[in-house]
Structure formats: structure tokens, C-alpha cells
N, C-alpha and C positions, 0 to 999 in steps of 0.2 A: 853654186851652193854645195856645202859639204853636209852629207848625211852620215852622222857618226853614231854607232851603237855603243852604249855604255852599260855596265853592270850597275843596277840601282843600289846595291849594297856595298859595292867596292869599286867605284868608278876609277878608270885609269887616269892618273894625274896628268899625263901628257895630253889626253883627250880634253880634259877639263881646261888645261892651260891654253889649248888651241882655241877653244870657245871664248875664254876670257880675253885672249889677245884680240879676237874679232870685236868684242865689245869695246875694248880699249881703242880700237881704230874707228869707233863710231858706228859699227855695224849692228844689225839686229840678229838675235839668236832665239830659237825655240827651245824650251827646256821643260822637263817634267817637274811638277810640284806634288805635294801630298794630296791635292785635290784633283787638278786637271793640268793639261799642258798649257804653258804660258809663253808669252812673247816678252823678251827681255831686252833691255838696253841700259846704257849709262845715263842715270837721271841728272848728271851734271853736264851733259853734252847737248847743247841746243839743237844741233843738226840731227843727232840720233833721236831725240824726243820728237822733233818735227816729223822725221821719217816714220817713226812708229805710229804717230797719230794719223798721218796720211794713209799709211798702209791699212790700218784698221778702220779708216773712215770714221774716226772718233772725234767728237767735238773737243776743241781745245779747253773749254771750261770744265770738263769732267776730270777730276783728279785721277792720278795714276797710282795704284798701290805699289809698295816696295816689299822686297824680301831681303833678309840679311843672313849672314853666316851665324851670328850669335848676338846676344845682348850687348856684349862689349863693342862690337862693330857699330851698332846703332848709337850707343852712348858716346863713342868717339866723334860722331857726326852731330848728334842732336843734343848732347849733354845729358846729365842725369835725368831719368824719366820720372822721378817722383815715386812716392810710396805706393800709390794705387797702381800705376803702370808696372812697377817692379813686382808687386804681389801677383798680378795677373800673368805677367811674363813667366814668373817662377812656376805658376800653376799649369800653364797651358802651352808653353814653348819648349821644344819645337812642337808646332801644331797649328791647326786652322783657326787661330784667333788673331785678327788684325786690330792693332791698337792705333787710334788716331792721336798723334802727338804733334807738338810744334815743329814746323818745317825748319830745317837748317838753312842758313843763308845761301849756300852755293848750289842749291837745287835749282834747276830750270823752273821758272814760274809756272809753266804749263803742267808740271808734275803735281803741284798742289792747287791748280786751277785759280791761282791768285788769292786763295783763301788763307794762306799762312799755316795750314795744317796738312799733315801727310799720314796716310795709313801704312803701317809697317808690321811685319811679323817675321818670325823665324820658322820656316817650313819644316815639317817632319819628312824631309826627303834629302838623302845624302847628296845627290847630284846637285840639287838647287843650292844647298848650303856650301858645298865645295866650290861651286861656280862663283858665288858672292865672295867667298874668301879669296879665291884666285884673282878676282877682279879688283879686290882691295876696297870695296865699298858696297853698301846696299844697292840693289838693282831693281829697276822696274820689273814687275811681273804681272802683266795683265793677260787675260785669256787669249789664246792663240786662234782668234777667229775675227771675222768682220763684226763690227758693232751691230748688235741685234740678232746675230746668227748664233746657233747653239755652240756651246763650248765643247771641247773634245778631250777624251781621256786616253787617246792613242796618237802617237806621232804620225802614223800613217794616215790618220784622218784629218790632219791639218790641211785646210783647203788650199788649192793651187794658188788662189789669189793672195794668200799669206806667204806660202812657201817661196814664191818668186821674189819676194822682197827681203828675204833673210839670207844671212851668210852661212849660218850653221844650224842644223837641227840635231839636237841631242835626243836620241831615242833610247829610253830606259825601259821600254815595255809599257804595258797598260798602267795608268795611275788608278788611284782609288775611286775617282769619280764622286758622284753624289753631290751634296750641297757645297757651295762655296764657303769661304771662311766667314765667320761671324765678325762684324765690325763694331768696335766699341770706342767711343770717345772717352779718353782718360785724362783730358786736360784739366778737369775740375776735381772736386773732392769726392764725387760719386760717379760711377760709370753710367754712360748714356748709350743705349742701344741704337745703332744706326742701321744695321742690317742683320737680320736673323740668318743663321747658317749652321755650319757643322758643329759648333759648340753651343749647347743649349744655354739660354739666357739665365735660367735658374742656377746653373753651375757657375756662371760668371758672378752672379750676386753672392753666392756662397763663398767665393774666393776673394771677393773685393775687400 
């Protein structure tokens, strides 16, 4: 396992590229986000998705959230997101608001749990966005812990049970911590709250 330190505000491109290449080979990587440290992999690689679920001891029917470099990267995969999603993306991205959208066809079914919808956001963390950009696609970003265990805000706190299964750990110092992202279903005409989190629901309604 490679343990790489990166500047959260100005990450070294070669370090990001090294982690992106590991993802491209089907490996797992620990990365910082604007909330907590996450475990990431290529959502189009069945072996990588299976390895991530086994490592986290996560049931296959539970959908896996994604992060992206920007809105354009999401729309290149998912297609236009519609007026509601576009308004909320403009208001809160980069940031801790996950939008549930139609899953694109080449995602591994376990990523959306067979339900045909996937949660995605653009995080307010340069390292996470740069990694998705270098990888060339939105990436899985689920908490870097065993299912049911506390999430972590420092790379050094990632449990040994997780670290042993990853190829690269990107340590950008402590993350913000606090609440996870708010999850909102934007497939219809009005937003539907699926999980409360860092973005208050009344702010979502004001921007919808």
C-alpha cells in the first residue's frame, strides 16, 4: 500500500495521477472529501465494486454514492440532469448535496443496488475532484470504514481492516467532519428528501 501526502489546496498532479492509475487497474483508494474520508473505486469495474463491498462488509443491495469532478463529467455519463437537478447543482455544488439521478447503463448494477438510480455529487474538496478528473469518470465514494462502524475524518484513523485492502491512501490532513451529505431525489418535478445532512432541507426547498 502506498501512503501519499497531498496538499488539500494544491495537490501534486503526479500524486493524483498515481492514485488514478491504481483506480484504473481496478484497485481501491482512500481519499479525502469535504465531509469525511472515503473509499473509492471505478464504478464501471465489476471486480473493483465487488472488492469494495467485500472489504467494507457491505450488503450488495445497498447503493453506492458517487463523486464527480464537475457537472459536465456527470452529464457526459448520465445525460442532461433536468431543470430541478441543474438548479440544485448550481446552488450547492461543489458541496455536500447528493442528487439521486437515473443511473447510466455502464455502471455495475451493485452501484445502484439494482434500483436504476444513483446518488452523485461534486465535492468541495480539490483532491477528490482532481482524482475524479484524472480517472476520467465519476467515482464511488463511500465512507472509509466497515459497515456500521464510525466514519473517520483523518487518514491515520482509517482502520487497519480497511487499509489492508487498498492500494493507495491519499492523506490531505483532517477533513471537515460533521454531518454527511444531504441526499435528495431529483428525478421528479419536486425534490424528495432521502437523508438529512450537511445541507439544510429548507435551503434545498428555497433553491428548487
